[in-house]
N, C-alpha and C positions, 0 to 999 in steps of 0.2 A: 372641062367642066365635068364632074362625077355624076354619072346617071343613077337615078332613084333605084334602078334594079341592082346596081352594084353595091349601093348603101344598104339595101335590104339584105343581100347576100352576105355582107360582112356581118351585119346584126344577127342573122340567122347562125352564122358560123360560131360568133361569140356565145350565143345561147347554148349550142351543142358542146362547145367547150366547157361551159360552166357546169354541165351534167356529167361530163367524162372525168375519168381518173387518169387516163393517159391519152396521148396523142401521137401518132407516128406517120411520117410522110414517106411514101414509097414510089418507085417508078414502076409504072405499070406498062410500059412500052413493050410491044412484043405479044401482048395478051389480046385475043380476039374478044369481041362483045360477049359471046358465050361464056368464055373463060372467066371473064370479069364478072358477069352475073352469078356464076357458080360460086366465085370467091366471096361475093357479097352475101349469098345465102349461107355459106359456111360461117362467115364471120358473124351474121346475125343470130345463128344458133348459139353461139358463145356469149351473146349479150354484147356484141360490138357493133359498130356501124362503119361502113366503107363507102366512100364516095370520091368521085373525081373533083379536084378543087383547082382553081386558078392560083398560081403562086402569089401574085400580087395581092389577091383577096385574103388568101391565108396569112400572108405577112402582115396585113393590116388588122386582121381579127386576133392574131396572137401577139401583136405589139403591146397591148396593155398589160401583159404578164411580166413585163420586164426582163425578158430573157435575150441573152446575146446568141445570135446565130451567124454562121458563116454564110455570106451571101450567095456562095456557090450551090447551096442546097436549094434555092429558089429558082433553079434553071431546069427546063425540061418539063414534060409532063409529070403531073404527080398525082396520087391518090392518098386520100387522107384516111387513117384508120384510127377509131376512136374506140378505147377500152372504156365501156360505160359501166358494166357490172363490177368488173376487176380490172387490175393493171395489165395483166398479161394473157389471159386466156384467148383473146381475139388475136393477139399478137402472135402467139404459138400456132394457132390454126392458119393465119395468113402466111406465116414464115413457111410452115409445112407445105402449103398449097403452091406457094411460088417457087419453092425448092424443086417441086415436081416438074416445073417448067424450066428449070435451070436458072431462076432468077431469085435473088434475095437481096435486092439492091434497095435497102431501107437507107433513106437519106439522114433522117434525124428523128428522134423520139424525145417525148417529154413526159416524165411522171408528175402529173399536175399537183398532186397533194404536196410534194415537197419541192416542186420546181426544178427538178433535176434534168438536166438536157443530156440525152445519150447519143453517142455517135454509132456508125454502123456495126463496129466490133461488139460495143457493149449491148447493142440491141441483139446481136446474133447469140451472145451469152445467155442473155435474159430469156430469149425464145427457146433456147435449148436446155432450160432448167427443167428438172423433173416437175410433174404435176403436183399440185398442193396436197393430194391425197398421199402421193408418194413420199413427199418431204415429211408429212406428219408421221408416216410409217417409219421413216428413217430416225426421226427424233425420238419416237417411242422406243424403237430398238436400242438407240444409244443410251436412253435413260434406263432401260431395263438392265442393260450391261454395266452402267454405273452402280445400280443398286445391288445386283449381283456381286460385283467386286467388293462394295462395302460390307455386304453381308458375309462374305468370305474373309475378309479382314478383320471383322469383328469377332467372328467364330474362331478364327486361327489362334489366338492366344488361349482360349478356353480348350481347344482340342490339344495343344500342346501340354497344358496342364494335365488334362486327363491322362495322356500318355507318361508323363512323369509320375503321376500317381500311380498308375498301372505298373510301372517299372519298380517303383518303390514297393509295392505290394507283393509283386512276384520276387523281388530280392530279399524281402522280409520273410516270406513264405519258405524260401530256399534256406535261409539261415536257421529257421525253426527245425525244419526237416534234417538239417545236418547234425 
């Protein structure tokens, strides 16, 4: 028989998942209580939420999303990382923090807006992306380069025409002087 407490926990987790943009499961084994609390605080600063979750309850809460998971991810202790404000800021912070402890064992991740399931390698690539500000600066730089190249290409025929006219003028002046 399922206890009322477990039903409440599953419903609470479902409500948290509704407000989140991404969710990641990670193994927190090997972290002491102080380190886990520090990680929680760092994640909270980035607009995320981190809490320890029972695998069976997490599995029930996420089952309504229609996603397929490998059953092996639901073994061992797990911490649930929710990206509430955006998809990856809290992931980046947690990934860096756990790397400092020699851990980066993210089991699975889900980008909830498009229901995309990510494995450990994809999570690592996502966590190592440059910041949004850096990506915007890179895009602005590339767009600037494109416009500079376009301007050069548009001016190039005019410059060649000016060179030809100058040469014609110089050659015409030389003929008059001879």
